[in-house]
C-alpha positions in Angstrom: 20.5 -4.1 5.0 22.7 -5.8 2.5 25.0 -8.6 3.5 27.9 -10.1 1.5 27.4 -13.6 0.0 30.0 -15.1 2.4 28.2 -13.7 5.4 24.9 -15.0 4.2 26.4 -18.5 3.6 27.9 -18.4 7.1 24.6 -17.5 8.6 22.9 -20.3 6.6 25.4 -22.8 7.9 25.5 -21.6 11.6 22.0 -20.3 12.1 20.9 -17.0 13.7 21.1 -15.8 17.3 17.8 -15.4 19.2 17.9 -11.6 18.8 18.5 -11.9 15.0 15.6 -14.4 14.7 13.3 -12.1 16.7 14.2 -9.2 14.4 13.6 -11.3 11.3 10.2 -12.4 12.7 9.2 -8.8 13.3 10.2 -7.8 9.8 8.3 -10.8 8.3 5.3 -9.8 10.3 5.4 -6.2 9.2 5.8 -7.3 5.6 2.8 -9.6 5.9 0.7 -6.9 7.5 1.6 -4.5 4.7 0.7 -7.0 2.0 -2.6 -7.7 3.8 -3.4 -4.0 3.9 -2.6 -3.6 0.3 -4.7 -6.6 -0.7 -7.7 -5.2 1.2 -7.2 -1.7 -0.3 -7.0 -3.1 -3.8 -10.0 -5.3 -3.1 -12.1 -2.3 -2.1 -10.8 -0.2 -5.0 -11.7 -2.8 -7.6 -15.0 -4.1 -6.2 -17.4 -4.3 -9.1 -20.5 -2.9 -7.4 -18.9 0.3 -6.1 -17.6 2.0 -9.2 -18.7 5.5 -10.2 -20.9 5.4 -13.3 -19.4 7.5 -16.1 -22.6 9.0 -17.5 -24.3 10.0 -14.3 -22.1 12.5 -12.5 -20.2 14.0 -15.4 -23.2 15.4 -17.2 -24.2 17.6 -14.2 -20.7 18.9 -13.9 -20.5 19.9 -17.6 -23.9 21.6 -17.8 -23.8 23.4 -14.4 -23.1 27.1 -14.8 -19.7 28.3 -13.7 -19.6 30.5 -10.6 -16.9 33.0 -10.0 -15.3 32.8 -6.5 -15.3 36.1 -4.6 -11.9 37.7 -4.3 -10.6 38.9 -1.0 -8.3 41.9 -0.9 
């Protein structure tokens, strides 16, 4: 939601109601959880010991004979 600058200044001077503060806390918690999940995901994705070695799996795929899939009519 986008608020005008005058409304934001008014809220800064007068504070928030209890309901607005709870809603802001919920949004902040959801954002923090999303950032935590993203950090964990990226940490797993870029972990040094768990990368696929480039020379190991690709040679088998290139030298394996191609098989035709049966067609169903």
